[in-house]
C-alpha positions, 0 to 999 in steps of 0.5 A: 636628184630627189628620191623616188616617191615609191618604195623602190630605191633609186639605185641598188649597188651589187657589191660593197667594196671601196668602189661601191661604198664611194659610189653609194656615198656620192649618190646618196650625198646628192639625194638619191636613195641607195641600197647596197647588197654585199655577199660577204660576212664583211664588206670589201674582199679585195679592199681588205686584202689590198697592199695599199700602194696608192701611186699611179703606175707607170704601166699606163704612162703611154695612155696620156688620157688615162694616166692623167685621170689616175693622177687626178684621182690621186688628188681626190684620194688626198682630199678624202684623206684630209676629209675623213681621217680627222673623224674616223682615224688615220688610214694612210701614211705619206712616203716618197716613192722610188722607182727602180727602172731598167734600161728597157723601161726607160726605152719604153717610156721614152721622154714621157718620164720627163715630159709628164713630170713623174719625179726627179732622177737621183743617184750617188749620195742623194740616192744613198740618203733617200734609201737607208737600209736598201741595197740597190743594184747600180744597173738601174736608174732611180726616179724619186717622187715625193707624193707617194701614199700608202692606204689601209683599205680596211680603214678607208672603207670603214670611213666611207661606210661611216659616211654612207650610214650618216647619209641614210644608205641601206646596207645589206651584208651577207646578201648574195645576188644571183641574177639581175634583170630588167623588169619593165620600168624597174630592175629585178635582183634575185638573191638567195633570200628572194627578189628585190627591185630598184629603179636602176642597178650598178654592179660594183662587185669587183672580180665577181662583176661578170655573169649574174644572168646579164646577157653580156659579160661585163668583161671583168675577171679575177687576178690573184695578188699575193703579199706579205706583211713583215714585222721588223726593227728596220725602218723603210723611209720610202716606197720602193717600186721595182719588180715587186714593191716594198712599202711601209704599212700604216703601222710599223710593218713593211709590206712586200707585194704583189704577184699578178696571177691568173688563178681564177677565183683561187684566193689562197697564198702559195709557197712559190708566190710568197717565196718570190716575194720574200727573196725580193724583199731580203735582197732589196733590204737585207735587214729584213732577213730577221723580220717576222712574217705576221700576215700572208695575204692573197686577194682577187683584183678585178681586171678587164681585157683592156686593162682599164676599169669598166664604167657605164651601161652594160651593153644591151641594158638601159637600167643596169650599169657596171663600175668595176675592173680597177685592177691594182688601183682601186684604192687610188681611183675609187673616189674619182670613179664614183664621182664620174659614175654619179655624174653619169647616172644623175645628170647623164654627164659621162665626160669625167670618165675616160672613153677607154672605160666604156663597157663596149670597149671592155666587151670588144677588147679594144685598148 
């Protein structure tokens, strides 16, 4: 799609986290002119605070279409790692993921665990060999998959920003958008510094994607996630997924997370939340009792009433779109979301996005 001959950008994206950055790269890579407006002093509020576990969650397993989409998203993320790391530096580490399941979990997922091929059941000596340093309760059953991945959000975002700069994306940091409205044959974007215009607007502002003067809410709200980064001499050889998770960071640290709290836009850590995480960490890996907490972190995940991302035209609008609500899988699914959204915006082909992501579903709370 060629750029418009006028001064108006083809697209203005409101929000510059990993989802907005990937969409800007996809659109500009196909010839569209793109302006990104981000309110922070640096891009990526939730992206920079994410723990980075890039593994499809079993909570979506009963939704075969969406879980399949997440698994395909992992392949797109793997391709991004291979494409971007040689130029921009390492921002990922591959490790097996070990899921510790209670019997009620197994009852919930039934035969889907084996049918879908989530991993391999392990026990006994094989389990011990895969989990050096961990103290695992015998009452659980353990499922091991070799394709786990940890991603440093800041590093991934920096790499995509590099691609956006190479492709001529205009990026305005520190620009707070107050209102988006359709204005004749264009859209008007009111900021603290004046009003801008674009042919179309996509709201990619994560937890801040609702409001902005739109007639209908996008159905996205914040959920606080707390986590801790621990410096330790212990070696964690897998990503442990249980009530919380333990995971090796891209450096030598161990990451423990994450809470899921409806705390509005309150984004500080709490004694209770961090205490729960540290108790879990030292119970699962006793050697962490001597570790040093080098960072306590809280971020605001964007979640929707359906539990699915919201992607498409904002109801009641022809030129205003939304791509948000990725909850805890934004790093995992940003590229897949951006490719599907770009196909919809540029070619009116929305088939790559699951139907459950339609904004009309989010507004009505349809699962």
